[in-house]
NUGU-688238 format. One record per residue: chain; residue number from 1; residue in three letters; x, y, z of N, C-alpha, C in turn. Coordinates in steps of 0.2 Angstrom, whole numbers. Each point is the difference from the previous one (the first is absolute). Example, Ala and Ser with C-alpha at 12.3 -4.5 7.8 and 13.67 -1.06 7.14 Angstrom:
2
  chain    n  res     nX     nY     nZ    caX    caY    caZ     cX     cY     cZ
      A    1  ala     66    -28     39     -4      6      0      4      6      0
      A    2  ser     -2      5     -4      4      6      1     -4      5      3
This chain:
337
  chain    n  res     nX     nY     nZ    caX    caY    caZ     cX     cY     cZ
      A    1  unk    505    292    502      3      6      2      6     -1      5
      A    2  unk      4      5      1      6     -1      4     -2      2      7
      A    3  unk      5     -3      5      0      3      7      5      4      0
      A    4  unk     -1      7      2      5      5      0      0      4      6
      A    5  unk      6      1      3      0      4      6      5      6     -1
      A    6  unk     -1      5      4      4      6      0      3      1      7
      A    7  unk      6      1      1      4      2      6      0      7      1
      A    8  unk     -3      4      4      1      7      1     -4      3      5
      A    9  unk      1      6      1     -3      4      6     -7      2     -2
      A   10  unk     -5      0      5     -6      3     -1      1      8      2
      A   11  unk     -2      4     -4      1      7      2     -7      4      1
      A   12  unk     -1      5      4     -6      4      0      2      6     -4
      A   13  unk     -5      1     -5      0      6     -4     -4      5      3
      A   14  unk      3      6      1     -4      6      3      0      5     -6
      A   15  unk     -5      2     -2      0      5     -6     -5      6      1
      A   16  unk      3      6     -3     -4      6      1     -6     -1     -5
      A   17  unk     -5      4      1     -6      0     -5      2      4     -7
      A   18  unk     -2     -3     -5      1      3     -7      7      1     -1
      A   19  unk      2      6     -2      7      2     -1      3      5      5
      A   20  unk     -3     -1      6      3      5      5      7     -3      3
      A   21  unk      4      5      2      6     -2      3     -1     -1      8
      A   22  unk      5     -3      3     -1     -1      7     -1      6      4
      A   23  unk      4      6     -3     -1      6      4     -7      3     -1
      A   24  unk     -3     -2     -5     -7      3     -1     -6     -4      4
      A   25  unk      1     -6      0     -5     -5      2     -1      0      7
      A   26  unk     -6     -1      3     -1     -1      7     -3     -7      1
      A   27  unk      0     -5     -5     -3     -6      0      4     -5     -4
      A   28  unk      0     -7      2      3     -5     -4     -4     -6      0
      A   29  unk      0     -3     -6     -3     -7      0      5     -5      0
      A   30  unk     -2     -6      3      5     -5      0     -2     -7     -3
      A   31  unk      4     -4     -3     -1     -6     -2      7     -4      1
      A   32  unk      0     -6     -3      6     -5      1      2     -2     -6
      A   33  unk      7      0     -1      3     -2     -7      7     -3      2
      A   34  unk      4      1     -6      6     -3      0      1     -4     -6
      A   35  unk      7      0     -3      1     -3     -6     -3     -8      0
      A   36  unk      2     -3      5     -2     -7      0     -8     -1      0
      A   37  unk     -3      4      4     -7      0      1     -3      2     -7
      A   38  unk      2      5     -3     -3      2     -7      1     -6     -5
      A   39  unk      6     -3      0      1     -5     -5     -4     -6      1
      A   40  unk      0     -3      6     -4     -6      1     -8      1      0
      A   41  unk     -2      6      2     -7      1     -1     -2      1     -7
      A   42  unk      4      3     -4     -2      0     -7      0     -7     -3
      A   43  unk      5     -4      2      0     -7     -2     -6     -4      2
      A   44  unk     -2      1      6     -6     -3      2     -6      1     -4
      A   45  unk      0      7     -3     -6      1     -4      1     -3     -7
      A   46  unk      6     -2     -2      1     -4     -6     -1     -7      1
      A   47  unk     -2     -2      6     -1     -7      1      5     -4      4
      A   48  unk      5      2      2      6     -3      3     -2     -1      8
      A   49  unk      3     -5      3      0     -1      7      5      5      3
      A   50  unk     -1      5      4      5      5      1      1      0      8
      A   51  unk      6      1      2      2      0      7      4      6      1
      A   52  unk      0      3      6      5      5      3      4     -3      5
      A   53  unk      7      1      0      4     -1      5      2      6      4
      A   54  unk     -2      1      6      2      7      3     -1     -1      7
      A   55  unk      0      6      4     -1      0      7     -4      7      2
      A   56  unk     -5     -1      3     -4      6      2      0      0      8
      A   57  unk     -1      6      3      0      1      7     -7     -4      3
      A   58  unk      1     -2      6     -5     -4      3     -4      6      4
      A   59  unk     -4      3     -4     -4      6      2     -6      1     -4
      A   60  unk     -5      4      2     -6      2     -4      2      2     -7
      A   61  unk      6      4     -1      2      2     -6      3     -6     -4
      A   62  unk      3     -4      3      2     -7     -4     -6     -4     -2
      A   63  unk     -5      0      4     -7     -3     -2     -3      3     -6
      A   64  unk      0      7      0     -3      3     -5      4     -1     -7
      A   65  unk      6      0      0      4     -2     -5     -1     -7     -3
      A   66  unk      0     -5      5     -2     -7     -2     -6     -1     -3
      A   67  unk     -5      4      2     -7      0     -3      0      3     -7
      A   68  unk      4      5     -1      0      3     -6      4     -5     -5
      A   69  unk      5     -3      2      3     -5     -5     -5     -6     -2
      A   70  unk     -4     -2      5     -4     -6     -2     -6      3     -4
      A   71  unk     -2      6      1     -5      3     -5      3      0     -7
      A   72  unk      6      1     -1      3      0     -7      1     -7     -2
      A   73  unk     -2     -5      3      1     -7     -2      7     -3      1
      A   74  unk      4      3      5      6     -3      1      0     -4      6
      A   75  unk      3     -6      0      0     -5      5      6      2      5
      A   76  unk     -1     -1      7      4      3      5      3     -5      5
      A   77  unk      1     -6     -2      2     -5      5      8      2      2
      A   78  unk      3      3     -5      7      2      1      2      7      3
      A   79  unk     -6      3      2      1      7      3      1     -1      8
      A   80  unk      6      1      2      1      0      7     -3      6      4
      A   81  unk     -1     -1      6     -2      6      5      5      1      5
      A   82  unk      2      6      1      5      2      5      2      7     -1
      A   83  unk      4      3      5      2      7     -1     -5      5      2
      A   84  unk      1      6     -1     -5      5      2     -2      5     -6
      A   85  unk      4      0     -5     -2      6     -5     -1     -3     -7
      A   86  unk     -3      4     -4     -1     -2     -7      4      6     -4
      A   87  unk      3     -2     -6      3      5     -4     -5      5     -3
      A   88  unk      1      6     -1     -4      5     -2      3      5     -5
      A   89  unk     -4      2     -5      3      6     -4     -6      5     -2
      A   90  unk      2      6     -1     -5      5     -2      1      2     -7
      A   91  unk     -6      0     -3      0      1     -8     -4      7     -1
      A   92  unk      4      4     -4     -3      6     -3      0     -1     -7
      A   93  unk     -6      1     -3     -1     -1     -7      2      6     -4
      A   94  unk      5     -2     -5      2      6     -4     -5      2     -6
      A   95  unk      2      6     -2     -5      2     -6      5      4     -4
      A   96  unk     -1     -1     -7      4      4     -5      8     -1      1
      A   97  unk      4      6      1      7     -1      1      2     -2      7
      A   98  unk     -5      0      5      1     -2      7     -1     -7      0
      A   99  unk      6     -4      2     -1     -7      0     -3     -3      7
      A  100  unk     -3     -6     -1     -3     -3      7      6     -1      4
      A  101  unk     -1      1      7      5     -1      5     -2     -5      5
      A  102  unk      5     -4      1     -1     -5      6      5      1      5
      A  103  unk     -2      0      6      4      2      6     -1     -6      5
      A  104  unk      6     -4      1     -1     -6      5      1      3      7
      A  105  unk     -3     -4      5      2      1      7      6     -5      1
      A  106  unk      2      0      6      5     -5      2     -2     -7      0
      A  107  unk      1     -3     -6     -2     -7     -1      4     -5      3
      A  108  unk      6      2      3      5     -5      3     -3     -3      6
      A  109  unk     -5      4      3     -3     -3      6     -6     -4     -1
      A  110  unk     -2     -1     -6     -6     -4     -1      1     -7      2
      A  111  unk     -6     -4      1      0     -7      1      4     -4     -5
      A  112  unk     -1      2     -6      3     -4     -6      7      0      1
      A  113  unk      3      6      2      7      1      0      4     -1      7
      A  114  unk     -4     -2      5      3     -2      6     -2     -7      3
      A  115  unk     -5     -3     -3     -2     -6      3      2     -6     -5
      A  116  unk      5     -4      2      2     -6     -5     -5     -5      0
      A  117  unk     -1     -3     -6     -4     -6     -1      4     -6      2
      A  118  unk     -3     -5      3      3     -6      2      3     -3     -6
      A  119  unk      6     -3      0      3     -3     -6     -4     -5     -4
      A  120  unk     -4     -4      4     -4     -5     -3     -6      3     -5
      A  121  unk     -1      6      1     -5      4     -4      2     -1     -8
      A  122  unk      7      1     -1      2      0     -7     -1     -6     -3
      A  123  unk      1     -6      3     -2     -7     -3     -7      0     -1
      A  124  unk     -4      2      5     -7      0     -1     -3      4     -6
      A  125  unk      3      6     -1     -2      4     -6      2     -3     -6
      A  126  unk      7     -2     -1      2     -3     -6     -3     -6     -2
      A  127  unk     -2     -4      5     -3     -6     -2     -8      0     -2
      A  128  unk     -2      6      1     -8      2     -1     -1      3     -6
      A  129  unk      5      3     -3     -1      5     -6      4     -2     -6
      A  130  unk     -2      3     -6      4     -1     -6      5      5     -1
      A  131  unk     -1      6      2      4      6     -1     -1      5      6
      A  132  unk      6      4      1     -1      5      5      3      6     -3
      A  133  unk     -3      6      2      2      6     -3      3      4      6
      A  134  unk      6      3     -2      4      4      5      1      7     -3
      A  135  unk      1      5      4      1      7     -2      6      3      3
      A  136  unk      4      4     -4      6      3      2     -1      5      5
      A  137  unk     -6      2      1     -2      5      6      2     -4      7
      A  138  unk     -1     -6      0      1     -4      6      8      0      2
      A  139  unk      4      0     -6      7      0      1      2      6      3
      A  140  unk     -3      5      0      2      7      2     -2      1      8
      A  141  unk     -3     -5      3     -2      1      6      5      0      6
      A  142  unk      2     -6      1      5     -2      5      3     -7      0
      A  143  unk      4     -1      4      4     -7     -1     -5     -6      1
      A  144  unk     -5      1      5     -5     -5      1     -4     -2     -7
      A  145  unk     -2      6     -3     -4     -1     -6      4     -3     -6
      A  146  unk      6      2      0      5     -2     -5      1     -8      1
      A  147  unk      1     -1      6      2     -8      1     -6     -4     -1
      A  148  unk     -6      2      2     -6     -4     -1     -2      0     -8
      A  149  unk      0      5     -4     -1      0     -7      4     -5     -3
      A  150  unk      7     -1      2      4     -4     -3     -1     -7      2
      A  151  unk     -2     -1      6     -1     -7      3     -6     -3     -4
      A  152  unk     -5      4      0     -6     -3     -4      1     -1     -7
      A  153  unk      3      5     -4      2     -1     -7      4     -6     -1
      A  154  unk      5     -1      5      4     -6     -1     -4     -7      1
      A  155  unk     -4      0      5     -4     -6      1     -5     -1     -6
      A  156  unk     -3      5     -3     -5     -1     -5      4     -3     -6
      A  157  unk      6      3     -1      4     -3     -6      2     -7      1
      A  158  unk      2     -2      7      2     -7      1     -6     -4     -1
      A  159  unk     -6      2      1     -6     -4     -1     -3      0     -7
      A  160  unk      4      3     -4     -3      0     -7     -5      5     -2
      A  161  unk     -1      5      4     -5      5     -1      3      6     -4
      A  162  unk     -4      4     -3      3      6     -4      1      6      5
      A  163  unk      5      3     -1      2      6      4     -1      6     -4
      A  164  unk     -4      5      2     -2      6     -4      3      6      4
      A  165  unk      4      4     -3      3      6      3     -1      6     -4
      A  166  unk     -3      5      4     -1      7     -3      5      4      3
      A  167  unk      4      3     -4      6      4      2     -3      6      5
      A  168  unk     -4      4     -3     -4      5      4      5      4      5
      A  169  unk      5      3     -3      5      4      4     -4      6      2
      A  170  unk      1      2      7     -3      6      2      6      4      4
      A  171  unk      2      6     -4      6      4      3     -2      2      7
      A  172  unk     -6      2      2     -1      3      6      1     -5      6
      A  173  unk     -1     -7     -2      1     -5      5      7     -2      1
      A  174  unk      4      0     -5      7     -2      0      5      5      3
      A  175  unk     -2      7     -1      4      5      2      6      2     -4
      A  176  unk      4      4      3      6      2     -3      5     -7     -2
      A  177  unk      2      0     -6      4     -5     -2     -4     -7     -1
      A  178  unk     -6      1     -1     -5     -6      0      2     -5     -5
      A  179  unk      2      2     -6      1     -4     -6      5     -5      2
      A  180  unk      6      2      3      5     -4      2     -2     -5      5
      A  181  unk     -4      3      5     -2     -5      5     -5     -5     -2
      A  182  unk     -4      2     -5     -5     -5     -3      4     -6     -4
      A  183  unk      5      2     -4      3     -4     -5      1     -8      2
      A  184  unk      3     -1      6      1     -7      1     -6     -4      2
      A  185  unk     -5      3      3     -7     -3      1     -4     -1     -6
      A  186  unk      0      5     -5     -3     -1     -6      3     -6     -4
      A  187  unk      6      0      0      4     -6     -4     -2     -7      3
      A  188  unk     -1      0      7     -2     -7      3     -7     -2     -2
      A  189  unk     -4      5      0     -7     -1     -2      0     -2     -8
      A  190  unk      3      3     -4      0     -1     -7      3     -7     -2
      A  191  unk      4     -2      4      3     -7     -1     -5     -5      2
      A  192  unk     -5      1      4     -5     -5      2     -6      1     -5
      A  193  unk     -1      6     -3     -6      1     -3     -2     -3     -7
      A  194  unk     -6     -1     -1     -2     -3     -7     -4      5     -4
      A  195  unk     -4      5      3     -3      5     -3      2      6      4
      A  196  unk      2      6     -4      3      6      3     -4      6     -3
      A  197  unk     -1      5      4     -3      6     -3      6      5      1
      A  198  unk      2      3     -5      6      5      0      0      4     -6
      A  199  unk      4      5      0      1      4     -6      7      2     -1
      A  200  unk      2      4     -5      7      1     -1      3      4      5
      A  201  unk     -3      4      4      2      4      5      2     -5      6
      A  202  unk     -4     -5      1      2     -5      5      7     -3     -1
      A  203  unk      1     -2     -7      6     -3     -2      6      5      1
      A  204  unk     -1      6     -2      6      5      0      1      2      7
      A  205  unk     -5      2      4      1      3      7      1     -5      5
      A  206  unk     -4     -5      0      0     -5      6      5     -6     -2
      A  207  unk      1     -2     -6      5     -5     -2      6      3     -2
      A  208  unk      1      6     -1      6      3     -3      2     -2     -7
      A  209  unk     -5     -1     -4      2     -2     -7      0      7     -4
      A  210  unk      3     -1     -6      1      6     -5     -3     -2     -6
      A  211  unk     -3      6     -3     -3     -1     -7      3      5     -5
      A  212  unk      0     -1     -6      2      5     -5     -6      3     -3
      A  213  unk     -6     -2      2     -6      2     -3     -1      7      1
      A  214  unk     -3      4     -4     -1      7      0     -7      2      3
      A  215  unk     -4     -5      0     -7      2      4     -2     -6      4
      A  216  unk     -6      1      3     -2     -6      5     -1     -6     -4
      A  217  unk     -3      0     -6     -2     -6     -3      6     -4     -2
      A  218  unk      5      4     -3      6     -3     -2      4     -3      6
      A  219  unk      0      3      5      3     -3      6     -3     -6      3
      A  220  unk     -7      0      0     -4     -6      2      2     -6     -5
      A  221  unk      0      1     -6      1     -5     -5      7     -3      1
      A  222  unk      5      4      2      6     -2      1      1     -4      6
      A  223  unk     -2      3      6      1     -3      6     -4     -5      3
      A  224  unk     -6      0     -2     -5     -6      3      2     -7     -2
      A  225  unk      2     -1     -7      3     -6     -2      6     -2      4
      A  226  unk      4      5      2      6     -2      4     -1     -2      7
      A  227  unk     -5      3      3     -2     -2      7     -3     -7      0
      A  228  unk     -4     -1     -5     -3     -7     -1      5     -5     -1
      A  229  unk      5      1     -3      6     -5     -2      4      0      7
      A  230  unk      2      5      3      4      0      6     -3     -4      5
      A  231  unk     -6      1      2     -3     -2      5     -5     -6     -1
      A  232  unk      0     -2     -6     -4     -6     -2     -8      1      1
      A  233  unk     -2      6     -2     -7      1      1     -4     -1     -6
      A  234  unk     -6     -4      1     -4     -1     -6     -4      5     -3
      A  235  unk     -3      5      5     -5      5     -2      2      6      3
      A  236  unk      1      6     -3      1      6      2     -5      5     -3
      A  237  unk     -4      4      4     -5      4     -3      0      7      4
      A  238  unk     -4      5     -3      0      6      3     -4      5     -4
      A  239  unk      0      6      1     -3      5     -4      4      7      0
      A  240  unk     -1      3     -6      2      7      0     -6      5      0
      A  241  unk      1      5      4     -5      5      1      2      7     -2
      A  242  unk     -5      4     -4      1      7     -1     -6      3      3
      A  243  unk      2      6      3     -6      5      2      0      5     -5
      A  244  unk     -6      1     -3     -1      5     -5     -2      6      2
      A  245  unk      0      6     -4     -1      6      2     -8      1      2
      A  246  unk     -4     -4     -3     -7      1      1     -3     -4      6
      A  247  unk      5     -2      5     -1     -4      6     -2     -8     -2
      A  248  unk      0     -2     -6      0     -7     -1      6     -3      0
      A  249  unk      0     -7      1      6     -4      0      0     -5     -6
      A  250  unk      6     -1     -2      1     -5     -5      5     -6      3
      A  251  unk     -3     -6     -1      3     -6      3      2     -5     -6
      A  252  unk      6     -2      0      2     -6     -4      3     -6      3
      A  253  unk     -3     -5      0      2     -6      3      5     -4     -4
      A  254  unk      4     -4      4      5     -4     -4      1     -6      4
      A  255  unk      2     -6     -4      1     -6      3      6     -3     -4
      A  256  unk      5     -3      4      5     -3     -3      0     -7      2
      A  257  unk     -1     -5     -5      0     -7      2      2     -4     -7
      A  258  unk      3     -6      2      3     -4     -6      4      4     -5
      A  259  unk      4      5      3      5      3     -4     -3      5     -4
      A  260  unk     -6      2      1     -3      5     -5     -5      5      4
      A  261  unk      0      6     -2     -5      5      3     -7      0     -3
      A  262  unk     -5      1      4     -6      2     -3     -2      6      3
      A  263  unk     -3      5     -4     -2      7      3     -8      1     -2
      A  264  unk     -3      2      5     -7      2     -1      0      7     -3
      A  265  unk     -6      1     -4     -1      7     -3      0      5      6
      A  266  unk      3      6     -1      0      5      5     -8      2      1
      A  267  unk     -1      0      7     -7      2      2      0      7      3
      A  268  unk     -4      4     -2     -1      7      3     -7      1      3
      A  269  unk      0      2      6     -6      0      4      0      5      5
      A  270  unk     -6      2      3      0      5      6      1     -4      6
      A  271  unk      2      3      5      2     -3      6     -4      2      6
      A  272  unk     -4     -5      3     -4      2      6      4     -1      7
      A  273  unk      4     -6      0      4     -2      6      6     -4     -3
      A  274  unk      6      2      1      6     -3     -3      2     -6      4
      A  275  unk      0      1      7      3     -4      4     -2     -8     -1
      A  276  unk      4     -4      0     -2     -7     -1      0     -3     -7
      A  277  unk      0      5     -5      0     -2     -7      5     -5     -2
      A  278  unk      6      1      3      6     -5     -2     -1     -7      3
      A  279  unk     -4      0      5     -2     -7      3     -5     -3     -4
      A  280  unk     -4      4     -3     -5     -3     -5      3     -3     -6
      A  281  unk      5      4     -3      4     -3     -5      3     -6      2
      A  282  unk      4      0      5      3     -6      3     -5     -6      0
      A  283  unk     -6      1      3     -5     -6      1     -2     -2     -7
      A  284  unk      0      4     -5     -2     -2     -7      5     -4     -3
      A  285  unk      7      2      1      5     -4     -3      0     -7      4
      A  286  unk      0      0      6      0     -6      4     -6     -5     -2
      A  287  unk     -6      3     -1     -5     -4     -1      1     -4     -7
      A  288  unk      2      4     -5      0     -3     -7      7     -4     -1
      A  289  unk      5      2      3      6     -4     -1      0     -7      4
      A  290  unk     -3      0      6     -1     -6      3     -5     -5     -3
      A  291  unk     -5      3     -4     -5     -4     -4      3     -2     -6
      A  292  unk      6      3     -3      3     -2     -6     -2      3     -6
      A  293  unk     -3      6      1     -2      4     -6      6      3     -4
      A  294  unk     -2      1     -6      5      3     -5      3      7      3
      A  295  unk      6      2     -1      3      6      2     -4      6     -2
      A  296  unk     -2      1     -6     -4      5     -2     -7      1      4
      A  297  unk     -3     -5      0     -6      0      4      1      2      7
      A  298  unk      5     -3      3      2      2      7      1      7      1
      A  299  unk      4      3     -4      2      7      1     -6      5     -2
      A  300  unk     -4     -2     -4     -6      4     -2     -5     -1      6
      A  301  unk     -1     -6      3     -5     -1      6      3      4      6
      A  302  unk      6      0      1      3      3      6     -1      8     -1
      A  303  unk      2      2     -6     -1      8     -1     -7      2      1
      A  304  unk     -5     -4     -3     -7      2      1     -2      0      8
      A  305  unk      3     -5      3     -1      0      8      2      6      3
      A  306  unk      6      2     -2      3      6      3     -4      6     -1
      A  307  unk     -2      1     -7     -4      6     -1     -7      0      4
      A  308  unk     -3     -6      0     -6      0      4      1      2      8
      A  309  unk      6     -2      2      2      2      7      0      7      1
      A  310  unk      2      4     -5      0      7      1     -7      3      0
      A  311  unk     -5     -3     -1     -7      2     -1     -4     -1      7
      A  312  unk      3     -3      5     -4     -2      6      4      4      6
      A  313  unk     -4      1      5      3      3      6      3     -5      4
      A  314  unk      6      1      3      3     -4      5      6     -4     -4
      A  315  unk      4     -3      4      6     -4     -2     -2     -6     -4
      A  316  unk     -5     -3      3     -1     -7     -2     -4     -1     -7
      A  317  unk      3     -4     -5     -3     -1     -6     -7     -3      1
      A  318  unk     -5      2     -4     -7     -3      1     -3     -4     -6
      A  319  unk      4      0     -5     -2     -3     -6      0     -7      0
      A  320  unk     -6     -3     -3      0     -7     -1      4     -2     -7
      A  321  unk      1     -6     -2      2     -2     -6     -4      2     -6
      A  322  unk     -7      0      1     -4      2     -5      0      8     -1
      A  323  unk      1      3      5      1      8      0      6      1     -5
      A  324  unk      6     -3      2      6      1     -4     -1     -2     -7
      A  325  unk     -3     -6     -1      0     -2     -7     -5      6     -4
      A  326  unk     -5      2      3     -4      5     -3      4      7     -1
      A  327  unk      4      1      4      5      6     -1      5     -1     -5
      A  328  unk      2     -6     -2      4     -1     -5     -3      1     -7
      A  329  unk     -6      0      0     -4      1     -7     -3      6     -1
      A  330  unk      0      5      5     -3      6     -2      4      6      4
      A  331  unk     -1      6     -2      4      5      3     -4      4      5
      A  332  unk     -7      0     -1     -4      4      5     -6     -4      2
      A  333  unk     -3      0      6     -6     -4      2     -6      4     -1
      A  334  unk     -5     -4     -3     -7      3      1     -3     -2      6
      A  335  unk     -6      3      1     -4     -3      6     -2     -7     -1
      A  336  unk      1     -4      5     -2     -7     -1     -7     -1      4
      A  337  unk     -5     -2     -4     -7      0      2     -2     -8      0
């Protein structure tokens, strides 16, 4: 198996009980998450040696987060300690036509976004792993975060490792005129990337590309091959999601590799907790692509991993490879005795 790291912020998730709003609830439950946390913890369950590159406050709150990471099977020698705060977000679960809502606190003051890593850290990380996952959310933070993500990605590339980039554009983090602000940073990361997670909207809105397609699928099939060619990207993957009138969701996974698309059969399912499902899909693609599996198997596996992530509470995917393979072969589970 591969040695895989993720560079990203550890977030504290504070959620209301059930489907209550913040205005209704008088209590909150907390856990720790983040895109990088979710991806490498899932990969650890698939058998990979997984690391997180991050910074946590040197406090009891940082200690709790570090213990949580280790419980997930994540190795932490590249987690720095310093600063005073941890990034937080409040989650209100949606129901029916009311969508789930995420409200961030002031993340710019978090340890991850204020305490720089020593430059020698990048060489140590790049020489210790086969691939590193990066997230577009980090690009939205501040100049320190943008500088560090590019430094590490460049060092990974120089040492022959794989650069994995998830576009993950968040309008609420970039603010007004965000797409224009994001464009140069996204282009820099795409030029370094070997595996990318994006869709047609990323190509049109973040990269400024144009499509003659009349629907999302036509736009996807027109633009993704162009992105792969322009930036020299070997693998591009993602999902299309539909929210149905009966509160179920339908997910269609896609993978573009070696000049051809592979699509999973659309999967329709009930949703228990949606947050983190995209990270589960990403971990499934990373796992199968780095292992050299065929494109169709890879996209089917990743889609099943994403569907399973909707069935458990919390951001972090909990499925093993055996769980995913089982989900690929049946639509509903019986009681296992």
